[in-house]
N, C-alpha and C positions, 0 to 999 in steps of 0.2 A: 504494500500500500504506500502511496506517495504521502510524504509529510511536509508541512510548510511551517515556517516560523519567520516573524518580522524581527529584523535585527538592525542594529546600528553598526555599519561596516567601518570599524575604527582601525582597520589595517593601514589605511592611507588617508592622511588628512588633506583636504582640499586647500588651495592657496588662501581661501577666505577663512580658514580655521574651522571649517565645518566638516562633518562626516556624512556620507550618503546613507539614507535609510533604504534598506533592501529587503526583499522577501526571499528567503532561502527555500528552495524546493529540493527535497531528497527523494530519490526513487531508484530502486535496484542498485544500491550502494554507490550512486553517482549524485553529485550535487551541482545545482546551477543557481544563479542569483538573478533576480529581476529588479531593475531599478524602479523606485516609486516616484522619482523626481523630487523627493523631499530631502533637504540637507539641514543638519542641525549640529550645534555644539554638543559636546559630551554632557554638559550640565543641563541640556534641554531634552534629554532622553531619560525616561525612568525605567527602561528595560522592556516596556510594552508599547509606549506611545510618546508623542511629542508633548512637552510641558512648557510652561512660560519660561522664556529665555530671551536673549538679545535678538535672535533671529525671528522669534515669534512672541512679540512683547504683549499681545492682548489675547483674550479668550477667543475672540473671533479669528485671529490668525492661527491659533492652536487648533481650533475646530476645523478650519479649512484644510490644514496640513494633514490632520488625522483622517478626515473624510477621504482625501486623495489616497492615502495609504490603504484605507479599508476598502475602497472601490477595487483596487488592484487585488487585494487579498480575496475578496469575494469572487472576482473574475477567475482567479486561479482555482478556487474551490469548485466553481461551476465547470471549468474545463476538466478538472480531475474527475468530478462526478459524471460528466458526459462520457469520458473515456471508460469509466467503470461500468456505466450503464450499457455501453455498446460492447463490453467485454474486450476492450482493446488495451486496457491498462497493462496487462502482462507482456504485451508485444512491443510497447513503446518505451522510449528513454526519457530521462529528465529533460534532456534538450528538446525533445518533441513537445513536452508540456510547455516549456518556455516559448518555443516558436509559435505554438497554437495560441497562447495567451497574447503574445505581442501582435500576432496577426489580427486577432479579434479586437484588441484594444485600438488598433489602427483602422478598424472597419474594413480590412482587406478581405476577410473570408469568415464565414460562419460555420463551416463544416470541417470535416476531417481533411487533412492534406494528402496529396498523392503519396508522399513518403510514408506517412502513418498507415495508410491503407495497404501499401505494399508490404510493410512489416507485418501487419495483421494477417495478410494472405499467406506470408511465409510461415507463420506460426500455426494458423488454423486450417489452411487449405493445402498449400504446397508441401507441408510436412509429410503428406501421404504419398507424394511422388517419389520416384527413384532418387537415390542420393545424388547421382550425377546431375539430374535435372534440377533438383533443389539448389545444388551448388551453383549452377549457371544462373539461376534467378538471384541468388545472394550476390554473386559476382556483378551482375548487371546493376543491382541496386547500389552496391558499393561504388562502382564507377560513376553513377549519376550523383550520388551523395557527395563524393569528393569534388566533382566538377562544380557542384553548387555550394562550394566552400563549407561542406558538412552542415548545411542548413536545410531545413525542410523545404521541399518544393511543393507548391500548391497546384491544383489541377489547372487553374487559369493561367499559370506560368508555363504550362506545357504547350506552348504554341509551335506551329511549324518552324518559325524562325529560330526558336530556342532549340528545337531538335536538330536543326541544321548546324547551329553553333556547337552543339554537343557532339555531333557526328564529325565535324572538322577537328574537334579536340581529340577524339578517339583516333582519328586517322593521322593527323599531323603531329600531335604531341605525344601520344602513346604508341603510335605506329601499328595500330590494329589493322589487320587485313579485312577485306570485305566480308569474308565468311564470319569472322569473330564479331564484327560490327552488326551484321545482320542478326546474329543470335541475341545481342544486347537489345536491339530495337524490337525484335520479335517478342522478347520477354516484357519490355516496357508496354508494348501494344496489348499484349495479353492481359496485363494487370489493369490497364485503362478500360479494356472491354469488360472485365469483371466488375469494375466500379460502376460502369454504366448499367450492367445487368442488375446490380444490387441497388440501383437508383441513388448511389452516393453522389454522382455527378451527372449533369445534363449532357445529352448527346450533342448539344450545340457546341460544347467545348472540345469535342473530339479532334485532335490535331493530325491524326495519321492519314486522313483523306487527302491532305495537301502536302504531305511529306513523302519524298521519294526514298523508299527504303534502299539501303546499300545493295547494289546488284552483285550477285554472286554467280560466277561462271560455274557450270556444272562440273564437279570434280570426277574425273574418270579414274576410279580406283581399281577397275577390273583390268588385270594384265592378261596375257595370252598363255596358252599351255606351254609355249616355247620359253616364256619367262620362268615358269615354274621349273621346267627342265633345267634351265641354266642355273637357277639358284640351287637346286638339288645337286647339281653336278660340280659345284665349286670345290676345288681342292683346298681345304682348310686344315689347320693343325687340329688333330683330333682332341676333343674334350677341351678345347680352348673356348674363351667366351664367345668368339665369333661363331664357332662350331655349334655351341649351345643355342645361340640366337637363330642361326640359320635353321637348325633342326626344329626349334619352337615354331618358326614360321611354316615350315613344311608340315609339321604335325597339325598345326591349326588348319591348314588346307586339307590334309587327309582326314581330319575329324570334322569335315564339312563346315569349315569356317568358324571353329570354336574360338570365342573371344579370349584374349590373353588373361582376363580376370578369371574366366572359367578354367583355363589351363592351369593357372596358379592353384585353384581349388580342387583340381582333379583328384577324385577319390578311388579311381580304379574301375575295373569292369564289374558288372553285376554277376550273379550266380550263373546266368545264362551265357556269360562271356560277351556281353554287349556293353557298349558305352551307354551310360545311363546317368544323366545329370540334370540338375535344375539350372536353366540358363539364368545367370545373375541379373541381366537387364530386364527380361520380360517375365521371369518366374515360370517359364515354360519347361515342362519335363520333356527332355529329348532323349530318345532311345533309338539306337541303330547298331548294326553289326559292323565292327571296325574293319578297315582294310588291313590285310596282313602286314603291309609295309609300315603302317602306323604302329602296329605292335612291336616291330623291330626298333622303331625310334623310342617308344616308351621303355622297352627293355634297356636300351642304351643309356637312358637318363634316369633310370630307377634310383630312388633315394634310399637312404639307410632306414628311414622311419616313415617314408611315404611313397606312393606309387611313382611320383615324379619328384625330383630333388629341388624343384624351384623354391619351395617354402624353406628348405634347409639352407639354400644359398642366399635368398633374399628374404629378410624378415618382414618387409612390408610389401603388400601387393603393388602399391604405387611405384616402389623401387624396381620391382620386376618389370612392370609395364614400361617404365621410363627407360630402363636399360635396353629392353628389346628395341624400342623405336629409335634410340640413339645409335645402337650398333647396326640396325638395319639400314641406316643412311650410309654407313661405310660399305655395307654389302651392295646396296643399290648403286653406289658410285663405281663399283668394279666394272671394267669394260665388258666382261662376259654378261653382265646383267643390264647395266645402263638404265636404271630407274632411280634417279637422284633422290626422289622423295619417298622411297620405299618405306612402308610402315606395316604394322601387323594387320591393319584392317584390309590391306590389299589381298590377303589370303582369303578372307571371307568373300569379298567382292569378286575375286577371280573364280572361286568355286561356282558362284552363281552365274557369272558370265559364261564360263565354259559349259555349264549345264544348259543354259539357254541356247547357246550355239549348237548344242547336240539335240535340240528340240525336246528336251525333257519338260513335261507339263509344268505350268506355273504352280499348280497346287502341290505337286511333289516337291518342287524347289522350296516353296514356302514352308511346307511341313519339315523339310530337312533343316532349314535354317532356323526353325523355331519361331516363325512369324505367326502372330495371331490376328486374324481379321474375320470379318463376316463371310468372306468368300474363300478363305483358305484356312482350314482348321489345322491346328498344330497337334503334335502327338502329346497328349496330356493324360494325367491319371484319371480324368473325369470321363473319358470316352470308353467305349466298350472294348473288351479284349479282342474281339474280332477286328475292330477298326485299328487297334494298335498293331496287331499282327500284319494287317494289310499294309499299313504305313511303313513298318519296319522293313518289310520285303521291298516295297517300292523305293524307299530311301537307300537301302543297300544296293539295289540295282543301279540307281542313279549315281551313287558314289563310285561304283565300279566303273561305270562308263566315263565319268569325269576324270578319275585317276588314270584310267587306261589311255585317255586322250593325250596325256602328258608324255607317255611313252618312256618313262624312266623309273617307274616303281615296280620292280620285279621281285 
């Protein structure tokens, strides 16, 4: 709960020998101060209010000063009560309370700010999203907050021209590429849409109709079967870091584009000798018969305490993923490969690309990759055993065709 107190700020004396009267607001172990506009000597303050002194020599002057202080104190209480009534108090900071009070006292805004609403969404709505998605929303808000000098931004401030200035800042000052900037503005737009849906702000203030979102060229992450063959055929020092990274990439491809996070968490085959795991991103249960060459790679990198030694070598999942993508750039730069921006996600996209080139049905590709949609069911524990067996067979056949097309996994 936020707490307030009227104080005489005697840390620094003004040139006129007076001290400012302020209201201290404490919330979530942070403190801010709001100026009342009243200044008084130390002997004109009794610990609670202004009393007769040189600065306020009459009862009328004293009453006027105390009324000014009390108006601000009441406004702060109203703002805190409003946040509490809307269940926003746990999601906001002491600075948010100060910004809201100052805005209302100036007559600028009567409702919640864009920043406050964004924070509330993060706590109450976006907390249920995947951790990676939530992190991107938090990152977008942080960038906007810093651009706005760490002050609240109000919905009416989010004009097309303001968004253009923010985009120029991201591009020229921070060096963000179009793809990263598009993620930021996509998230800002999504939050604004939520605010309109919740009737927090009028649709008349919507700025994104007249703002050109950063254009992103389609990234072609799908390589060819020849690229996979070239990467698999590289002569690297056995059991070196580059060898580990190259094999992790190949293993991801052979395991139908398994994400690096899922490789890190790999628990081994099930009792039927199948790859059987819950995809971290979509929470989809994926089951299929592994290609024999994949088993060779798994045996090569078997850990002492786990099916794959990745967790033993890298304590953090993020360290593992970072090491893979850093080293893959070295591999991609090799003349035999010639893919300078090579990254782990190429393995997944390439499996899908090769599968599509082989005319494998979209539904089979979607099921193999663990996609969930209305038109392409994924292999999950909620479907019937018959459907599971059907998909396992189809996925195994598709994987066999894709791997065979590379002509190097015997």
